[in-house]
C-alpha positions in Angstrom: 100.9 88.1 89.5 101.3 91.4 88.9 98.4 93.0 90.9 99.3 90.1 93.8 102.7 91.8 94.6 100.8 95.6 93.3 98.7 95.2 96.1 101.2 93.4 98.7 103.3 96.5 98.1 100.9 98.7 98.7 99.4 97.2 101.8 103.1 96.8 102.8 103.6 100.9 102.7 100.2 101.7 104.4 101.4 99.9 107.4 102.0 103.4 109.7 104.7 102.2 112.1 105.4 105.7 113.1 102.2 107.0 113.9 102.1 103.7 116.1 105.0 104.1 118.0 104.0 107.7 118.6 101.1 106.4 119.7 102.7 104.1 122.3 104.2 106.5 123.1 101.0 108.3 124.3 101.8 111.1 121.7 99.4 111.4 118.5 101.5 112.6 116.1 98.0 114.6 114.0 97.7 116.9 117.1 102.2 117.2 116.6 103.7 120.5 114.0 101.9 120.0 111.1 99.6 116.5 111.4 101.6 114.3 109.4 102.2 111.1 110.9 105.2 110.1 109.5 109.1 109.7 111.5 110.1 113.4 111.9 106.7 114.5 113.4 107.2 111.2 116.0 110.7 112.5 116.6 109.5 116.1 117.2 107.0 114.4 119.4 109.6 111.5 121.1 112.4 111.6 121.2 115.1 110.9 118.1 115.5 107.3 119.8 112.1 106.4 119.2 112.4 108.5 115.6 114.9 106.6 114.3 112.8 103.5 115.0 110.2 105.1 112.6 112.9 106.2 110.2 114.1 103.1 110.3 110.5 100.7 110.4 109.3 103.3 107.3 112.6 102.9 104.8 112.2 98.9 105.5 107.8 98.4 104.4 109.5 100.0 101.0 112.8 98.5 101.2 112.1 94.2 101.8 109.2 93.9 99.6 110.1 95.5 96.3 113.3 94.0 97.9 111.6 89.9 97.9 109.4 91.1 94.9 112.9 91.7 92.6 115.1 89.1 94.0 117.2 92.0 95.4 119.1 92.3 91.9 116.6 94.9 88.8 117.8 92.9 86.1 117.1 89.8 87.2 113.4 90.5 89.0 110.6 88.8 88.6 109.1 91.6 87.3 110.1 93.4 84.7 109.6 96.4 82.1 106.7 98.8 82.8 104.9 96.1 85.2 107.7 97.5 87.5 106.6 100.3 87.4 103.0 100.1 89.8 104.7 97.4 91.7 107.4 100.2 93.1 105.1 103.3 93.2 102.9 101.4 95.5 104.3 101.4 98.6 104.8 105.4 99.0 100.6 105.7 97.1 100.6 102.8 100.1 101.6 105.4 102.6 100.6 108.3 101.8 97.2 107.2 101.2 96.9 104.7 104.0 93.8 103.1 104.4 94.9 102.5 108.2 94.3 106.3 108.6 91.4 106.6 106.2 93.7 108.0 103.3 95.6 110.3 105.2 98.4 109.2 105.6 102.2 110.6 105.9 104.4 112.1 103.4 106.5 108.6 102.5 109.9 110.5 102.4 110.8 107.5 104.6 109.3 105.1 102.3 110.2 106.6 99.3 114.5 105.8 100.6 113.4 102.4 100.3 112.0 102.5 97.5 115.0 103.8 95.5 117.3 101.8 97.5 115.8 98.2 96.6 115.2 99.9 92.8 119.2 100.8 92.1 121.0 99.1 95.1 120.6 102.3 97.0 122.3 103.9 94.3 119.6 106.7 94.3 119.0 106.7 97.8 122.4 107.7 98.2 122.3 110.4 95.9 119.0 111.9 97.1 120.2 111.9 100.0 123.5 114.6 99.0 120.5 116.5 96.5 119.1 116.8 99.7 121.7 118.1 101.7 122.8 120.5 99.1 118.9 121.7 98.3 118.6 122.7 102.5 121.3 125.4 101.8 118.6 126.6 98.9 115.4 126.3 100.4 117.2 127.8 103.4 117.9 130.5 101.4 114.5 131.2 100.0 113.2 131.4 103.1 115.4 133.6 104.1 117.2 131.5 107.2 113.9 129.7 107.9 115.4 126.5 107.4 113.0 124.3 109.6 109.6 126.1 108.7 107.5 124.0 106.9 107.9 126.0 104.0 111.4 125.3 103.2 111.1 121.7 103.4 108.7 121.7 100.7 110.7 123.8 98.9 113.8 121.0 99.8 112.3 117.6 99.0 110.4 119.2 96.0 113.6 120.3 94.7 115.6 117.5 95.5 113.0 115.0 94.2 113.0 117.0 90.6 116.7 116.6 90.6 116.5 113.4 91.0 115.3 113.2 87.9 118.1 114.7 87.0 120.2 112.2 88.0 118.5 108.9 87.3 117.9 110.6 83.4 121.9 111.4 82.5 123.1 107.8 85.0 120.3 105.9 81.8 117.9 104.4 83.4 115.7 103.1 81.5 112.0 104.5 80.8 110.7 102.1 83.4 112.8 103.6 86.3 112.2 107.4 84.7 108.1 106.8 84.7 108.4 105.6 88.5 110.3 109.3 88.9 107.7 110.9 87.8 105.0 108.9 90.1 106.8 109.7 93.2 107.6 113.4 92.4 104.0 114.0 91.5 103.1 112.7 94.2 105.9 114.2 96.7 104.8 117.4 94.9 101.6 116.7 96.4 101.8 116.0 99.7 103.9 118.9 100.3 101.5 122.0 97.7 100.1 123.4 101.0 103.6 124.4 101.7 104.3 125.8 98.4 101.5 127.4 97.6 101.6 129.1 100.9 105.2 129.9 100.1 104.2 130.9 96.2 101.9 133.3 97.8 103.7 135.0 99.8 106.4 135.6 97.6 103.7 137.1 94.7 102.5 139.0 98.5 106.8 140.6 98.7 106.6 141.3 95.4 103.7 143.0 95.1 104.5 145.6 97.6 107.9 146.1 97.0 
């Protein structure tokens, strides 16, 4: 059953609602901004109303499937121990490598919030929201005020996910949950690798020129 639930969770995550909403609004999100077929580019292309719909749907495809598998109660979940790890990560990987887009999915931010909301009864997702708000200021300082640049977004998300791991560890979450976080953090970093690498190269060039 673990394999069946993992496949179901992956397929749920792979449903590219934001991309499809963009097509319905006559916008190909692959041609918008950084080409990410996610809710942020949907917001930019089609406006806040459709953008919010995309965020909600991307959130729910992680939250509902995982909540159903867990029975919305981690302590009495149908799956226990390390079997939880691949199931919890499956919706996130499904979005990031959606077969509906030939493996070229989105950056998995909204679905990440959905998964952590189901895993921790919203505790970790609310903590992540606060952490990301703080990290926005840090990212803005690092990119010298360009808070809406792809590099700033990447730094904000990667740093926010890193600090979420610290929060989970200090809060005493069990080891399986920490492994879920590690897989989530690794995927988020991979999906933002180009922006992070570009920022790092620019910083190296600036130091070399000093």
